[in-house]
N, C-alpha and C positions, 0 to 999 in steps of 0.2 A: 505494501498499500504506501500511496505518496502522497505525502504532507505540504500541503502546498502554504504560501503567504497567507495573512490575512487579506478578507475579502475587500478585493479594489470595489472604491466610493467613487459613483457618478451625482452627480448634482446639477437640476437645470432648473433653473427661473426665467419662465416665459410668457408672459402676456398674463399675468396673475395665477398661472397654475405652476405647481413646483414638483417637480419629479426627483425621484431617490431612487439608483439601485445598488446592489451590491454582486460583485461579478466575482466567483470563486477562480484563479488559476485552470485548478483542479478540474479536470474537463471541460475547460472555458465554459464555465456553469453560471446559469445565472439564479440566485440565491435571495435574490430580494427585489422586489420593486413595490415601489410609493407613489400616489397620485395623491398630490393634497390630504396627506397622511394616510391613505387607505390605501393597504397591504392589498395588492393583486397575486401576490406567489408567496407559496410555502417553499421554505429552504433552510438555509444554514447561515442567515445572512451575520452569527458571532461564531460561528467554525472556520476551518482553515480546508472543509472538503464538503462533498455532498453527504447531505444522507439520502435513503433512494432512492440514489441516483437524478436527486433534482436538479432539473437544468442545464441537465450533463447534454452535450455534443457526442450525438450520436455516430459513427463515423469509422470503418468504411461500411456499416451494416446499422443496419437499426434494430433493435428488437431480438431475437435469438435466431441462434442457427442448429439447428437441429443435433444432438450430439455430437456439437461442437467438430461435424465434419461436412467434408463439401468437395465434390469435383470440378476439378477446372483443364480443360484440354487433354481430357485423360488421364491426370492424376487425381490420385484421393488425398486431400490435402488433411490437415488434423490440427484444431484452434485447441486454444488451451480454454478448458472447459471454467467457466468462472460463474455458472448455477449449480452447485456441485451437487447438490441433490436430485437435479433430471439431468445431472450430463452435456447441459448447452451452452454455446458461449452465449455470451449476452453482452446486449448496449457496446458491441463496435470495441473498439483497442485502445479509444484513449479517453475512457471514463477513469481511471487511475493517474491520466497524466497530468503531471504540471507544467502550463502551457507559459511558455516565455510572451514577456509583455513586449511587442515590438514597438506599439504609440502609445501616448497616455494623454488626455485631454480632462478639461473639467467634466465635460458630460459625454465623452467618447473612449473607446480600449481597442485598441487591436493586437488582439493572442497570435500566436502561433506556436503548431507545434510538425513534427515530422511523424512520418511511419517506412518503420525497414527492413523490408527483409523481419517483418515476424512472424513466429511460429503458425505456420497455416495459413501467412498470408505473403509470398514471396514480392511482394510489390514496393514502390518506393513512393509518397505522398507526402506533399506537403501541405498544411491544412491550418486555414487562416480563418479568425471570427473575430470579427469585427461589433462590439456594443455602439448604439447610438440612441441619446436618448433625445424624444420628442417631446412636443407641448403634452401632448395626453398620455406616452407611453415607450418603449421602446423600440427601435430595430434591430436586427441580428442581418449581418449581410455577412453569411459563408462560404469560402472559395478553395476548392481542391482541385492541388496540380498535381499533374502526372510529372514527377520527378524521375522517372525510371526510363528502361530502354524497349517496354514491353506494354501493350496497354492492358489496364487494369479494370477488372468489374467493382463499382463504387454503389452506396447508395448512402444518403445522407437522411437524418435524424435529430428529434430534441425531443427533452421529457420534462418540459416545464407543469408544476403542477400550479392550478390554478385558485384563486378564493378572491373574495370579491371583501372586503374587511371583515367585519365579525360577524356578517349575515348569517344565522343557522342555517343548514343546507336544505330545510322543510321549506324554507323561504326560497330558495335560486332555484330555475329552470337552467335546462341545456340546450342547446338548439344547435344542431349538428345538420350541414348541407351535402347529407348523403342519400343517392340512391339506392345503394348498397350496402350490406355490412357484411363481415369478416367472421364469422364463428368461429371460437376458438377452441380447441380440444381442452382434455384435462392436464395437458402440460404446455395450455397459451401458447399453443402454436395452431396455425393454419386449418382449418375442416374443412370450410365450403363459403361460399360465395354466394348468397342471396337477394333479392328483391327486397328492400325493407316496406314496401307500399302494404299498409294491412298486417302490421307486424307490432312484436312491440320493442322490435327496433329501428323505428322510425322517428328521427329526430330532428326531422326537419322543419315542423313548425316550432318545435321544442315541448320537453316534458319536464316535470318535476323529477330534480335528480333522484330525488327516491324513492320512486316510483321508476325510475328507467332503466335500463343496463351497467351492471358494474366493471366489465369489462368486455370489452369489443372491440374490432377494427371496423373499420369504412371504408367505401371507394365509389366510385362513381360520382364524384366531388364537383358542387356547381360552382363558380365562380361569379364577382357580382365586382362590378368599379375592378377589375382584372383579380382580382384576389378571390380567395378562399378563404370566408371568415364562420368561425363556430363561435359562439357566445353563452357565456354563462351572466344568467339575468338576475338582477336581484326587483324588487317593489321599485325602487326608483334611481337605479345605476346600473351599468352592464362592465363584465370586460370581456375583451375579443381579443380571440386569438387570429391574426388573418396569416397567410401564407401565400409563394408563388404558387401558383397550378399545376406546376411541377413535381410538387409535394401531394402526390398522386393518392395518399392513403392518412390515413389518422388513426390514431387507437388511444381511447380511451380507457382509465382506470381510477375506477374511485376507492379509496379508504380511508379508513378509522386510527391504521395503525400507524399512519406520518409520525413522527415527535411532537408534541405539541397542539395536534390538535384533539380539542375537545371532544365530548359527547353529542354536540349540537353542532358538530361540524364533518366536513369530509374533505379528503386535498382528493383535488379532482386531477390526474393527472390526462392535460389533450397534448398528445406524441404527434409532431409534423412526421410524415414519412416520406421519403420517394418512392421506396419499396416496400411489401410486406411483408412480415415475419418469417427466415428463411429461403430470405431472397437469393443468399449464395449459391441454396440447391434448386430452386423450384426456376431461375432465373427471372421469373418477371419483374418490368421493370427496372431491373438491373441496367444501369449508368457504365459504356465502355469508354473509358477516356484513355485516349491517345496517346504516348509518350508526348511531351509539352504542352498538352492541352489544359485548361482550363474552366472548370465548372462550378459557377459563383451563383449561391442561389438565399434569398431573402424570408423570413417570414418576423412574425412581432408582436406584441401585447399592447395595445391600448386600452383606456377605461371611456368609459360615456357618462354622462351624469353624474359627475363628479364635482362640484364648486368646490373654489376655495374656502 
């Protein structure tokens, strides 16, 4: 396990809005986000490393690889199992890596890390993650660069846990603009994709979080104004997770086991993913990054309805 330095604090005061973020170098992870003193993220703002993969950048794959094994060009490759009970490889290769600070300003930071000949992943990637505060939230710009001599299969994800201040879970609804759901098996790996229409998995119009699914994937996502937006909504305000439509998958995970979450609350992971779980095996939506090629995507979190 790698211990990073104390979280990096970013601040922005613009037009009366007060925005603050806490970024851990470990996993280039978002550990706290506040707009006008309302917390939008469950994280580890006072700790040196993420808890429960909170806010972690997931690269070169999101979620799980079944049995920590996959095949590439006729070779069976063995990853390090990081989900010991199930034997899967979880959350990519950089979740426990302390990124370097490349640039730092009052309201933005650029972090960088490298992947070189990791066990089970014989490719070379440079990874840059830039956090920039905005008037109502934060934008993340993630860049993958193939620094090797062969094409590299890659996918990208993130693992933020959303909240809306201290509003109890019973007063929140979750809206996901997805026409299809990815059902998971007992090991939280892909089972099948099904239409959400007329099912309990239809979150397009929003459902009470206590009545909806607790762990589920989504695809066939609908973009509006150029981005795909999922919304955690309270009585008077909301927190939105928006993402580039090239994030073709989303996964949600609701838990009361996150440290600090009381009995009336839930930590709600809303996870942008460019490919589904176990994509290294299925090949579904894997991006093949050619030598020297750069692949960059944006996502972010913003609040609506919060007044100074």
